[in-house]
N, C-alpha and C positions, 0 to 999 in steps of 0.2 A: 350845702348839706351833702351833696354827692361826693365832692372832693375830700372832705374830712373822713367820710365813711370809707372811701377807697383807700386812703392812707392807712387807716386803722386795720382794714382787712389785709392789705399787703404787708403791713408790719408784723401782724400776727402770723401770717403764713411764712414769711421769711424767718422769723424768730423760731418757729416750730421746725422748719426745715433745717436751719442751722443746728438746733439742738439734736435733731435726728442724726445729722452727719457727724457731729461730735461724738455721739453714742457709737456710731459705726466705727469711727476712728479708734475709740477706746477699745471696742470689742475686738477689732482686728489685732490691735497691738497686744491685748491681753491674751489672745488665743495662742498658747504656746506651741512651738513647732515640735513635732514628734521626731525623736531620734531613735533609730533602730539600735538595740543593744549590741555591743561589740561581740558578745557570745550569745547566739540565739539559734535554737533548733526548733522549727515549727512542728506542730503535731495536729494542726486542724485540717480536716478534709474540706476542700472548697469546691463548689460547683459554680462555674461562670455561665450565666445565662445571657444569650444574645438574640433578641428578636430581630428578624431581618425581613424586609420587603423590598424587592428590586435593588439589592445591594451587591450585585455581581462584581462591580468595579471596586468595592471597598472591602468586602468580607475577607478576602485573602490576606490583606495587610493586617487586618485585625487579628485573625487567627494566628498568623505567624508571630506577631508581637507577644501574644499570650504564650505560645509554645516556647518562646525564647526566655521565659521566666526563670529566675534563679531558684524559684520555689521547687521543692522536691516533686519530680514528675508523677509519682504515684499518689500524690496528695491532692491533685486537682483534676477536674474534668471540664470540658467545654461543650456546651449544648447550644447549638444554633436552632432556633425555632423559625421555620419558614412560614411567613405570613402571606400566603397566596401570591408568591412572587410571579411576575410575568416575564422575567428574564431568566438567566441561567444561574441564579444564586445557588440553588440546590446542587447543581453540577459542580460548581466551584468548591463547595464544602466537601463533597464526596471525593474530591481529588486528594484530600488529606487522609492518609491511611493510618495516622497515629491513633492508637487506641483511646487516647484522651478526647478525641474529637468525634462528635456525632451530630446528626441533623435529624430533626423531627418535623413533621408537618402540622401546623395548627389546625388545618382542616380535619385531621384525624382525631382531634381532641375537642371538637365542637359538637353540640347536639345536632342531630340530623334535622335539617330544615329550620334550625334556629337562626335568628338574626341578632347580631350584636352591634354595639356602637363602639365599644372600647377594645379594639383589636390588639393593641399593644399589651394591655393588661391581661387579656386572654392568652396571648403568646407567652408572656412572662409566667403566668400561672401554669401553663402547660409544661413549660421547661422545668419549673420547680417541682412539679408533680412526678416527673420521671428521673429527677436528680437524686444523688445520694450524699451530698455534702452536708456537713454540720453548719457551715457558713455559706450563704448564698451571696454571690457577687453579680451585679448586673452592669452591663455596658452596652453600647450601641454598635451596630455593624460598621459604622463609618469612623470608628475610634481606633486609635493606636495607643498602646500602653507601654510604660517604661519597664525594663526587665526586673526591677525590684518592687513592682506594683503589688503583687500578691504577698510578697514577704512583709511589706509594711502594713498591709491590711490585716494579715494574720497576726503580726506582732501587736498591733493596736487592740485587736480582739482578745488576744490571750493575756495581755497585760492589764487592760482597763475593764475587760468583761462587759462591754456594752451589748445592747440588743440590736443596735444599728450603728453603722459607721457612714458618715457623710464625708466625701472626699472631693478634692478640686478637679476642675476641668478647664482646659484652655483651648482657644481656637488657633489653628495654624494660620499662616499669613502668606499670601502669594503676590504681594506688592501691588494690589489693586485698592482703589479708594474704598469701595464698599466693604472689602474684607478688613481694611484698617478700622473703619467705623465699628464693624461688628466686634473686632478684637477688643477694642477699648470698652465698648458697651458691656460685652460679656464678661470681661475681666472685672469690671466694676460690680456686676451682679454676683460673681463668685466671691468677691471680697465681702459683699453684704451678706451672703449666705453664711460665711464663717463668723462674721461679726454678730449677726442676728442670733446665731446659736449661742455664742458666748454671753450675750447680753439678755437673752430671753425675749427677743423681740419678734418671735414668730418662727414657725417651722419652714425651713427651706432646704431643698436638696436637688440633686440632679441625677437622673437615672443612668447617666453615662458613667457614673463612678459612685456606686452605692453598694453597701453590704449589709446584711442582716442575718441574724440567727434564725435557722429554720424553725426551731421550736417557738420562737416569738412570733414568726410569720403565721404559724399554725394557730397560735393562741388567739390572735386577732382575726382569724378566718381570712387571712390574706387580703385579696382585692374584693372580697364580697362587699356589696353596697356602694361600689364605685362605678359601676357600669353605666350610670347615667351621664358620665362625662368622658368624652373620648380621650382627652389628655389627662395629665395629673397623676400618672401612675407613681411618680416619685413623691410629689408633695403629699398626696392623699394617704399614701402608705406611711409616710413620715409622721403625719398628724395622728394616725391611728396608733402607731408605735408610741408616740409621745404621751398619748392619753392613757394607754394601757400600762406603759412603763415610764412614768415620770422620772427624768434624770438619767434614763438609760441609753441616750443617744450621744455618741462621741463624734467630734469633728477631727478628721485626720489631716492636720496641717503639715504636709511634707512635700517638698518639690519632687521627690523621688516617687511619689504616689500620684502625680498629676497626669490625667488622661488627656490626650490631644485629639481634637475632632476638627473636621473641616467646616469653615463657615459656609453660608448659603451662596451659591454661585452668581445669583442675580437678584435684582431688586424685588421681583415678583415673589420668588421663593423666600426671600428675607421677610417680607411683609406677611406672607402666609404663616411663617414660623412664629413671628412675634404675635400675630393675631391668635394663633393657637395657644401660645403661652398666656396671652392676656385673657383668653376665654375662661380661664380658671378664676378670674376676678369675680367676686360676688359669690363664689362657691366655697370660699374658705370658712371653716368653722373655727375661726381664730380671730377673736376681736382685735388683738394687738396688730396682727398683720393686716387685717382689713382697714383699720384706722390709718396705718402707715401708708398703704396703697392709696387711700383717699387723699391723704395729705400730699403725697408726691404728685398725684394727678392734678389736684387743684392748684398746687404751686406752679406746675408747668402750664396749666391752662390759663393762669393769671397773666402770663407773658403775652399770650395771644390777645387776651382781653384788653390789656394795656396798650398793645400796638394798635388795635383798632380804635380805641378811645383817644389815642394821641393825635389822630387826624382832626379831632374836634377840640382837644386840649393838649397842646405840646408839653405841658408840665408832666404829663404821664410818661413821657420818654425818660425823664430823669428818675422817676420812681422805678421804671423797668430796668434802667441802667444800674441802679443801686442793687436791686434784687439780683440781677445777672452777675454783678461783681461778687456778691456774697455766695452765690451758687458756684461760680467757677473756683473761688478761693477755697471754699470748704471741700468741694469734691476733689480739687487738685491735691490737697494735703492727703486725702484718703487714697487717691489713686497712686500717689507716689509710693506709699507703703505696700500696696498691693502689687504694683508693677515690679518692685524690687524682689518680692517673693517669687513672682513668675519669670523673673529675669527678662522683663520687657520694658526696661526703663526708657528706651528710645521712643516709646509712644507718647511720652510726656510732652514732647515738642508739639505734637499735633492736638493734644487734648483741648486747650482753650478754644481753638478755632472751630471745633466741631460742636460746640455747645448749642448754637441756634438750631442746627439740624437735629440734634439730640432732643431738644424741646419739642420740635415739630413731630418727630417720630413717636415720642411717648403719647402725645395727644392723639394722634391718628390711630396708632396701634391699640391704645386703650379703648377708644371709642368703638372701633370695629370689632375688637374682641368682645365687647360687652353686648353689642346689638346684632352682630352678624355672624355668618358661618365662615368657613375657610376650606381650602383644599389642601390635602396632605397625602403624600405617597399615592397619588392618583385617585384618592377618595374625597368626595365632598362630605364635609362634616358640619352639622348644624350646632 
């Protein structure tokens, strides 16, 4: 009785996962690439908001990459919001005398004696409050942007008139194994973000490359109602935008708009980051995305369950092998398409061999993100 039931459950999980990956493949392929018009003169005032905490090593490169934009210099500003940094982040920002760059302190924008949990959301809100752009663009202090970044964001905004623009992010790579794993994993998530948007399979975004209309942000009362969760400034805002303005979100699929950020330097920081991301699970007010996350988690957990059960019944190894083959093949077709866009085709050689580690990481990060806290930027978060 147990064996037939196991086969049925595994078959259903595998079939559902395969259908999900086929939907992602179609979604990514159907998501048209945005091409900047040959003749284009932007007229949108942009405010780039950068929350920063202990980012003295990175903030300079971030600011310089934005100042190198092809976008008209008088049409954008850079606002760095210092989130109680314990290094010389503020001093580094103050070294820039360009009138487009300024730094404000989050501490000056918090109620006296008040305690908050969502520091990043508070920092973003403070930056937006003092900005003067029609279009708000957010990125992170450890990011570097291409010189046509703002031009493509503005063109997408002026041509399609969305209330929000979701754009791609990629990890840099320094020839270390952990960074390779993060690059492949994150690239897959970026592909899923674009595909999910096209197929209507949930609201996903990344605050390292996100833009939204100021008037729309004000219409939904910004980050109000999100302070219960330390992370999720990007997803929760996207969900609010989508609810208030159905069909008003665009995905900017352009390599010239890809923001680059550094992967986590070691295993501890990597796990803390992924636990932070996973901590949003169960907080989504999105049935589609919740069901997808449950499916993905159960599918990966089934491999561990089969591996344990195989010590008592070796037939389970064959079932696990078939499921793994389906997983690798389906994901490989998807990652081929995404890797071509990001010009990272060389990672395809390593992709199949990292699958067992990927399964283990999903199970561990998902579990810890659901039941435990994490430490981020020197803060302990529950």
